[in-house]
N, C-alpha and C positions, 0 to 999 in steps of 0.2 A: 790871143793866147793872150795866159793872163803873167804877169810876172812870175807868178813862182815856177806855172809851167814851162816859160823858157829857161829857168833857170836850170830846171832837172833835164831838159834836153840838154843842155848845154852842158851839164853836170854827163850825163849819159853818152855825148858825143866823144866828150875829153875824158872818159874813165877806155873806151874803143879803141880811143885813139891809143891811147898807153897798154891795152893791151897787144895788139898790133906789133907797137914797137917792142914790147914783148916779146913778143912771140918771135918777134925777127931777130932781134939778139939768142934766144934761144938753139931756137934751130941752127945756128953755129953748132952746136953743142948737142944735136938730136944724130942719131948713129944716119951712113946709109942705109938710103935699100938697095936691093942687090943691082936696080939698074943704076945708081947713081943720083937720084934724087929725097929729097928727105920733107921730111910731114909732119908737120907740127897740128893737132887739134886747139884751135881758139874760144869755141864754145858751140854751146849744142842750144837748141830750140828743140822743144819735141823729137823731129824725126827727122831733121835740115840741121847737120854739121857746118859749122866753119873753120875751116881750115886755111894752113899757108904753106904753100909749096913751093920746094925750089928746084928748080930742076939743074942736071950737071950741066955747067958748064959747055963743058966740051962737044956735047951735043945741041948747042944750044945758037943757032944764026945773030946776028950780034941784033937783029933786028928785034926778033922774040925775046920780052921780058923771061929775064930768069927767075923771076918772083913771081906767084900767083897765089891769091885768096878767092879764094873755093868756095860755091855753095854748094856740098852737097845732101843729094834725100835719100834717103836709108827707103824710103816706100821707094822710087822709081829705079832705085841701083845707080845714081848717075850723076856727073857735076850737073845744076841746075842755070849752071851762072858762075862768073867770073868774073876778075877784074886781074890782069897784068903788070905789076911793076918795075921799073930800072931799079930803083934807088931808095923809094920811099920818101923821096921829095912832095912841096905841099899840094898838089895838084892830087898826085896818085895816092899819097893818103887823106886826102878829102875823098878821093871816089871809095877808097877802099873802105871805109869810115860807116857811108853812104850804103854801100851793099850790104853791112854787116847790120846796119839799122834795117832794110829792107828784110834781109833776112827774119831778122830780130821780128818784125812787125805781120810775118806769115806773107809779105808780097810776093814773094819769089816765086806761089806754088799757085796761084788763079789763075 
């Protein structure tokens, strides 16, 4: 990988990371669905949407992450992959960014 390509990849990674953090903050201002959950769209790549969802805390066991980065396919009308997060620490945020990059590159639908 050339130095320029490496810089582009790092910039893309950083931008996705910032988008996830921004969506996490915006989620607190998002109205609840009827079941108490909240969802915000992070990105859309063709027929694939990336969402950040929060499960209602009172219905979520302590061993299940309350936050989920979900890859939703409009073609199959289903979630094709997801990544659960408790607090978006460094490891969780990194896994979420990688999931978004895979969706962006179309790797989750093959």
